[in-house]
N, C-alpha and C positions, 0 to 999 in steps of 0.2 A: 197346753197349747202356747206356742211362741207369740208374744205380743208383737203387733205390727208397728213399725216406726211411723210416728205422726209428723205431718208437715203442716205448718201454721201459715196463715196469711202473711203477706208482706205489706205492712201499712205504715207510712210515714217513717220509713227507714228502720223498722224493727219487726221482728216476728211477733205476730199478734194471734192470740187464741180466739176462736170463734165465740161471738157474743152469746150464743145459745148453748155452747159447750158440746156440740155434736160434730161427728166426723163421718166421712164416707170412705168405703174401701176403694182402692184403685187396683184393677185387676191386671194380672199377667196373662195375656192371651195365649201364651205357650202352654201354661199349666192350668188356665181357667180358674185360677185361685187368686185371692187378694194377696198383694205383697207389700202394701203400704196403706196408710190412711191420710186423707186430706181434710182440712177443715171444711165444714159445711156452712158456707157463707149465708148470711141473712141480710135483711134490709139494714140492720144496725151496723153490720160489718161494712157494707157498702157506704153507708152514711159517714162512718169514720174515714174511709179511704178517700171519698170524694171531698170531704171537709179538708183533709190533709192536702189533697191535690190543689184545692181552691186556694188555700193559704199559700202554698208553694208557688202558684202561678203569679202572684203579685211580685215576687222577686225574680222568678225565672224568665218572665217576659222582658224584664229590664236587664237581664244579663246579656252582655255583648255577644255578638256572633262568634267572635274568636274564642271565647270561653266555652260556649255551647259546642263549637266544632271540636275543641280540644277533648271535651268530655266524651263526645260520641266516637271520636277516633280511638280514644283509649278503650272504650267499651267494646268496640269492634275487635281490637287486639285481644282483650280478655276473653271474648267468646271464642276466638280461634285457639287460644291457649287452653281453654277448658273444653274443646271440642269433643274429646273422647268421653268426658264425664257427661256432657249434655247429650250426646248421642246414646250413651248407655241408658240414660233415663228415658228418652223417647222410644228406643228400641224396646225396652222392657215394658213400657206402658202400652204401646200401640202395635208391637210385633213388626215394626219396620226392620229391614235388613241393616245391620250395624254399619257396614261400610258405606252404604248409601246415605245414611243419616249423618255419619261423621263428615263426609265430604260436604254435605249441606251446611253443617255448622261451621266448617272452615271458610266456606263461601260467604257466610253471613258477615264476616269481617268487612268484605267489599260493600255490602249494603250500608252498614254504619259509617264507613269511610265516606261513601258517596254522599250520604246525607249530611255528613259533617261538612263537606265542601259547600253544600247548598245552604247551610246556615248563613252564608255571606251573600246569598243571592235572592233575598226577598225583595226584589226590586220593585219600585213603583214607577209612576210616569209623570211627566210634565205634559199637560194638555193645553194646547193653544186656545185662547179666548179672544172674542171680538174686542173686548175692552183692553186698552193698553195698561190700564191700572190694576188689572186683575191677574193674578197668577193662580192657576189651579193645578194642584198635584194630587196624586194618589200615593198612599202608602199601604203596604199589606200588613195586617195585624193578625196575631193568633186568636183563635176562638176562646181558649180557656181550658177547661177540663175536657179531655177527649176520652170517651169509652171505647176500648178495643176488645173485641170478642172474636178470637181466632178459632179455626176448626181444629179437630183432634189429629188430623193426619200429619200436619207439619206445624205445630204451635209456634216454635221459635221462628221459622221462616215467615209464616203468615203473620205472626205478631210483629216481626220486624218491619213489614210493609206499612204498619200503622204507628208502631212505637217510634222508630227512627226518624221519619219526617215530622211527626208530631213534636218531638222534643227539639229537633233542629230549628223548627219554626217558632219555638218559644211557648208551646203548649205544655201542659202537664197531662198525665195519662193515668187511667185506672183500667187494669186489665182483668177480665174474667176468663180464665183459661178453660179449656174443655175439661170436664170433670174426669174423663178417662185418660187424660194425658197432660197433667198439670205441672209436673215436677221440674221440667226444664225451665219453665217460665218463672217458677219460684227461685230457682238458682239465678236467673237473669237479674232479679231484683237485687240480690247481693253483689253481683258483678257490677251493676250500675253504680251502686254505692261506693265500691272500690275504685270505680273509674272517676269518681268525684262528683256524681250527680247529686244535687242537694236532696235531702230527705223530703219526701212528699211528692216529688216530681214523677216518680213511677211507683204505682202501688198495685199489688196483685191480690185479688180476692178470689179464692177458689170456691167451688160449690156447683149446684145445679143451675141449668139455664133458666128454668122457670122460677127460680128463687133469687139467687144472687144476680144472674144476668138480667132478669126482668127489672129488679131493683136499680140496676145500674143504667139500663136504657131509660127508665122513667124518672131518674133523679133530676130535680130541677136545675141543679148546678152543672150537669153535664151538658155540653154545648153541641156536641156532634158525636155520632156513633159509627164506628167501623165494624162491620159484622161480616164474618165468613161462615157459610153453612148452607143449609138447604132452603129451597123456596118456601116451604111451609113454615119453617121457624122465622124466616125473613118477613113473611107477612105479619106475624105478630110483632116483630121488632119495629117494623116501619109504622105500624098502627100505633104502637106505644110511644115511639118517638114523635110521631105527628101530633099526638095529644099535647106534647110539650113544645110544639113548634120548633123542633130541632131537626137538622139535616142528617141523612144517613149515607153511607157508602156501602154498597152490598157486593160482595163477591160470592157468587152462589155456585150451583152445580152446573153440570153439562152433560151432554150426550153427544160427544164431538164425533164428527165424521172424518175418518182418515181415508182420503180418496187416492186410489192407485189407477192412473191412466195406462193404457196398453203399450206406451213407447219406452217403458222403464226396463232396467236390468232387474229381473225378479229377485235374484240372489242378493242384490244390494238393498232391496227394500225390506227384506224379512226382519232384520235387526230393528229397523224403525218401527215396524208394526208391533213386534214383540215388546219393545221398550215402551211404546205408546200405551199399551193396555196392561202389561203384567208387572211393570215396576211398581213398587209399593203395594203389591197384591191388588192392583186396580183401584186402590183407595186414593185417587187423586181427581180433583175436580176437572182436569183437563184430559183425563183418560180417553184415548182414542177407541172408544168402545164399539163404534160402528165402522167396520172396515167395508168401504165401498170400492169394489174392484170390477174393472171392465171384464166383460164375459170372455174376451179373447184369451186373457191370462189368468182367469179366476181359478180354474182347476189347478194350475201350476203353483200359483201363489198360496192358495188355501192348503194344498198338500204340504208345501214347505213350512208354512207357519204352524200347521198342526204337528209336524215332526219336531220342530224346535220346542213347541209348548210341552210336549211330552217329555222332554229332557230337563226341564227346569227342575232344580233340586230344592225341595221343600224341606224345612227343618227349623232348628233353633235360630232365630234371627241374630243371636249374639255370636254365632260362629261364622268365621270368614268364608267358608265354602257354601254357606246357604245362599241360594238365589232369591227365594221368596218365603216369607214368613207367614204366620197366621193372619187372619182377619182380626181387626182390633176389638170387636165386640160380638157377643153371642147373637144380638138382634140382627146385625148385618149378615152374619153367617146364615141365619135362618132365612132371611130375605133373599140372599143370593141363591140358596138352594131351591127355594120355592119358585123363583122367577125362571130358573133353568128348567125345572120340571114342567112349568107352565108352557114355556117355549117348545119343548119337545112335544107336548100334547097338541100344540098349535101347528106342528109340522116341521120344526127345525130339526136339523140333523147333527148329531154330536160327531165332530171330527177329532177332537181331543178333549180329555177331562170329562166332565159331567158327573152325574150321581154315582156312577159305579167305578170311577177312576180310583186308584190307590192314593192314599194320603197317610200322614202320621196318625198314629192311634189316638194321640192326646193333643189338645189344642184346637182352636177354631180355624182349622184349615179347610180351604176349598181348592181343589186342584185347578190349574190353568185350564180354562175351557174355551174351545172354539166351536161355535154353532154356525153351520152352513144352512142355506135355505131359509134365511130370515127375510121377512118382508117388513116394511117400515110401519105397518099398522100393528105389528105384534108388540105387546107390552115390553118384551125384552129390548126392543128398538126404540121405545119411547120414554122409558123410565130409567133414571139413574140407578144403577145397581150398587155402585161403589165397591165392586169386587172384580176378581180376575176372569171376566167373561167377555169374550170377543163375538160380536154378531156380524156375520158376513152378509152383505147385500150386493147383488150383482147388478150392473148397468150396461146399457149398449151405446150411449152417446153422452157427450159432455153435457148437454142440456139436461139430460135425465139425472146425471150424477149431482149436478148443482140443485135440481129440484128435490131430490131425495134428501140431500144434505140440509137444505133449508127448511124441509117439512118437519120441523121440531119445535117444541116449545122453548128450547134452549138455544143460546147463542154465545157460548164462551170461547170455543176454539175449534180449529179445523186443521187438517193436514192435507197437502197436495203433493203427489209424487209424479213427476214427469220431466222428461228431458227437453221438452218444448217450452221455451221461455215465453212465447206468446200465449200458449194455452195456460201456463202458470199465472200469468198476469190477469188474464181474463177470469179465471177461476177465483183467484184471491179477491178480486174486486167484487165479484158476484156473491161470494159466500157471506152469510149473515152470521158473523162471528167477530169477537173482539180481537182475537189473534188468529192469524193464518201462518202456518209453517209450510215452507216449500222445501221438499227433499230433506226434511229433518223433523223431529217431533219432540215436544216437551222442553224445548229450550227456553231459558228465562234469564233475564239480567236485570240488575237494579236500575239501569238508565232507561229501559224500554217499558212503555206503559202497558198495564195489564188490567183486563176487566171484561165484562160481558155485556150482552143486550138481552132483550126479552126476559125470560125467566132465569137467566143467568146473572142478573143483577144490573147495576148501574154505578156510575163513578169509576174512577181509575186509581190504581195503585202503581207505584214505581215511577221513576222518571220525573221529568218537570211537571207532567200532568198530575202525577200522584202527589208531588209536593205542594201543588197549588190547592189541593183539597184541604190543606191544614191552615190556610190563611184566607182572609177575606179583604177586599179593598176598602179603604176609608178615603173619602174625597176631602181635601182641605183647600179652602179658598182664601187667598191673601189679597186684600184691598190695599194698594199702595198710594192711593190719592190722598193728599193732605186736606182736601176740601170737604171730604165726606160725601154722603149721598145727597144729591140735589133733591131727589124726591124719594122718601123712604118707602113709598108704596110701589115704586117702579124697579123691576129687575132688569139689570143691564146685561 
């Protein structure tokens, strides 16, 4: 039997073997077999990483913004230069189509460049005071060691939303990558060193969430935690963090409504609906998994979406002609299949895909599936499947569409398709979602805030709002009077 290549932690600027000497297999969802091993992190490994980050923070926080910007700018360039290698790792680990992942890695250069510029913009304020002898100002200061735990579907992208602004603001970082897709972030550690980032400023500890991740969230020297995942895991993360009186930023799942009003050109909407749910095999937090379509155009649109779904080419995600790869994990594959079967039992009608549709003989594949006749009380409409399943719900009025969309525990994203600007404006304002796209879907940029409400989390990533999450204000009072305080017990 061929031995698997082992990948170690990245701690304090060097590769580090796990303290317990144990490793985990990382699976290839195309073959359903392990293709590499990663270190199984323990509390001892997290201690080493956090201690290194804590020591590095003392120097990095005093490093001038120009130098921090220079390092992050160079790191962005290196990520783009290694885009093919990074994409190959994520595609092999999670089954994502190689061309989509490669484009994502190239775009990450813009994320790091953007936050490089924000290193110069940690602006404070001068605050007027009633006393002429007092000057009050605020400065924004970094927290210290930041824990970043990204999700498996896009670890480099989701990691960048925490790592880049944290470093730009003067914090140091310890990352616990997803155990099923960790190798790209391990490479990032080496690229950061090449970019000139001082050792200890970025550390990567691999392993299970309930072991290494739990130790990271609970570590007393970690000052703030950025977590991307599901609501159930987030409840544990927030409880663990709260015990240490530390803040969290949570970017969680969604059951996003993609709403199509009757005034659209149906042919122009189809691609947006398809991309909204079947890109990345539906394994995105913003997947437009609930298609809300007006009854007047529902038959036409559902037929067109079903026809397009049946043409999507499944196969090896490393091949350029493949349009959709396998699901990343066996448990997700099992969950998606069971939810679809449950929906059919509850009355949903299979328009495309489903249990009997063809798929590759090997790999965790589930065919692109369109279910019509779904009602919002069905489990398939209320629970995040994280797979390529589109639930069609019909409506008769604008008010009904908004009511259905908002009748969800989630509030991450939504889409609105209409040629009526006034209708688009009203709908966007009424929808309970952190992001609303009008006549597009799944667009994202480094400068535009992203995050959710309700069970989709809280706090923001990206943009100035995201950058502000990594600093906190300090108030400084200057007394300029030479006479001193007339009454030491009186505040002026």
